[in-house]
N, C-alpha and C positions, 0 to 999 in steps of 0.2 A: 324662701327663708321660713324656718319653722318657729312657732311661738316659743317664748322663753320657758324654761322648766321651772315650775314652782313646787318644790318638794313638799312644802307645808300644805299644799292643796291636793296631795295625793288622795285618790279615792273619789268620793262623790262630793262635788261642790254644793249639792243640795243640802248637805249637812250644815252648811253655814246658815241656812234659814232656821234650822232647829236651834243652833247655838244662839243666833240673834234673838229669837223668840224667848228662849230661856233667860238670856241676860236681861232683856227688857223687863220681864216679869220680876226678876231678882232686884231690879232697880225701882220697882214699884209702879211700873206702867200698867194701867188697867188692861185686863185681857181683851176687852172690846177694842181698845186702841191697837193692841198688838195684832189682833185679827184683821183690822182694817189695813194696817201697814203691810201685812202679808197677803192682802186682797182675798181673804177668806169670807165666804158668805155667812159663816156661823162661827161664833167664838168657841163653840164646842169642838169644832175641828182643830182649832188652834190649841186649846187646852188639853185635849186628849191625844193629839198626834205630834204637836210641835214643841210643847213645853216639857222639859225633862228635869224636874226638881228632884233633889235627893233629901235624905233625912236631915242633913245639916241645914238645908233651906227651910224646912218646916220648923225645926227648932229655933232658928234665928227669928223667924216671923212670930212664933209664940213668945219668945223673949221680948221682942219689940212691943208686943201687945200687953206684956206684963203677966202672962199666964204661965210662963216657964222661967224659972230662976236662971240668971246668967251663968251660975256655976254648973247648972245642968246643960246649958247650951254648948259649953266648951267640950263636952264629952264626945 
């Protein structure tokens, strides 16, 4: 019997680690904690290789800190 087909997992399942790391950071989990969860020796590996933030993430964090106006964050 062959394993069930999971079309949403097509490609590399290792990408789930990258997605998980990015989502944890977006939720405010400290990079050191994310690194430990991924069993990395260094948080540098986690931040430089596994976390994929975009411009919207940066703007949202700046708005949260009060450095970026909310009207600018929506762009």
